[in-house]
N, C-alpha and C positions, 0 to 999 in steps of 0.2 A: 600228535603234534602235527605230522603232515597234514592232516585234515584242514587244519588252520591256516597252512601255508596256501593250499589249493583254494579254498573259500576266500582268503584275501585276496588271491589273483583276479577272483571274479567280482569281487567288490572293486578293484582297480578298474577294470573294463567297464563296470558301472559307474564309475567316476564317484565311488564312495571312499575317498583316501582316509578319513578319520576309522570307517570301519577296518578296511584294509589294514592300517596301520595296527590296530587294535590286535587283529588277528596276527600279524607278524611278530608282533611283541609277546603275545601268548605263547606262541609255537615256539620263540627263541628262549622263553622262560623256562617252558616245559623240557625241551631238548636244546641245551646251549651248543651241541654240536650240529645242529641243523642249520648249516652255512646258507642255504636256501633262503631261510627265514630271515638271517642276519642281513643277507645281500639286499633282498627286498625292503627289508625295514629301512637300511641305510639310504637307499635309493629314494624311496619314499619320502623320508625325512628331508633328503637334499631338495627333492621337487618342492617340496613344502616351504622350503627356505629355512628350515631348522639345520644349519650347517654345522654347529658345534654338536648337537646331537649325532647328527648323522657321522661326524668325524669319529665320535667316542664308538659307536656300532662298529665302522670300519675297522677302528683300532684294535677292538676285541678279536675280529677275524685274522688281522695281520699278526698280533702276538701270537695266536696258536699257528699261523702259516704265513710267513713272511712272503711267501711267493705266491699268493693268491692274487691272481692279475686282476680279477673283478674288483676286489678290495682296494688295491693299490690304484686304480683307476677312479672308483669311486671317491675314495678319500681325498686323493689329489684333485678331484674336480671340486670337492666341498671345501678343501683348503683355497683354491683361486677363487670361488665365489665369495667366501669369506674374508679374502684379502691377503691371506698367508701365502703368499706367491713361492716363496723361497720353498716352503714345506710342499708345496703342489709339484715345483719342479724335481724335488727330491723324491716324492713318490711315483711320478712319472718317468724319472730317470732309472727308478727301480723296476718299472713295469718294462721299459726298454732293455735293460739288462736281462731280465728273464725271458723277453719275448723280442729279440732282435729284428724280427721279420714282421712286426706288427706294424702296419703303416698308420693305423690310428693311435698308436702309443706316440709315434713321432709328430703327428698332427696334433695332439693332444698338449706334448709339451710344447709345442711350436704356439699354441695359444697362450701358455704360460709365459713365456719369453715375450710374446707380443704384449701381453697384459703388463708385464714389467717394463714395457720400451726396449727391450733388448732386441732391436730388430734383426741384427746380424744372426744371432743365434737362433731366433724364429724362422729366419729366412734358410738356414742349414736343414732345421727339422721339417719346414714345409717341403723344401727340395726332396728331403728323403722319403717323406710320405707319399710323394707324387711318384717318386722312382720305384717304390713298392707297389703302389695301387693307384693308378691316376683317377680319382674319383672327382666330379665337379666342385664338392666343396672344399676340396684340398686347394683346387687351383685358385677357387674364390679368395680363401684365405691368404694365398701367397701373394693374389694381387693386391689386397689391401696391405699386405705386408710390403710390397715394391713401392707402394704410394708412400709409404712412412721413410723409405729409403730414398726417396725423390726420383724412383725410376718409372716414370709415367708409361713410357712403350713397352716396358715388361707386363706393368701390371695390366693395361690394355690387352696385350696378348693373352694373359691369364684370364682376364674377365671374359674375352672372346671365346676361350676354350671351355670355360664353364658353362657358358651360354649354349655353345653348341652341342655339348652333351647333355644339357639339361636345361631346355629353353623356357621352363617355366618359372 
């Protein structure tokens, strides 16, 4: 089954998403404990806009291992893109619970809150993500959030910080 995962990854690099998905699905069907196949299948389904299918794949993983961080992240992202923001927040909150030092987890939940127009909670999560790992795109997200909160000067500071760290 592992050879299907490897070949699926090659298909991904070649931009042959449908062939890659076929291989990940075959691998998962041959060995349902092959988590890499399921994670790749879920990620690819999400990228293809097949959010319900991606959610179902990630749910299989989470049912067997509720602390699988990649599955919580992936399913939460699929929920957000599908418009199920509360479910996205729940998955990303679980990710934070199991990995409280993950800046990416706080940033991602901040995106959920931003999408829900809960800018105060988004602000807290963006602040935490920057405290843990000050990446330019965290500053950019926080700057956008500051704008929603009516704090133009703070937004400008964050946009300038994002640009100074990553000028392109």
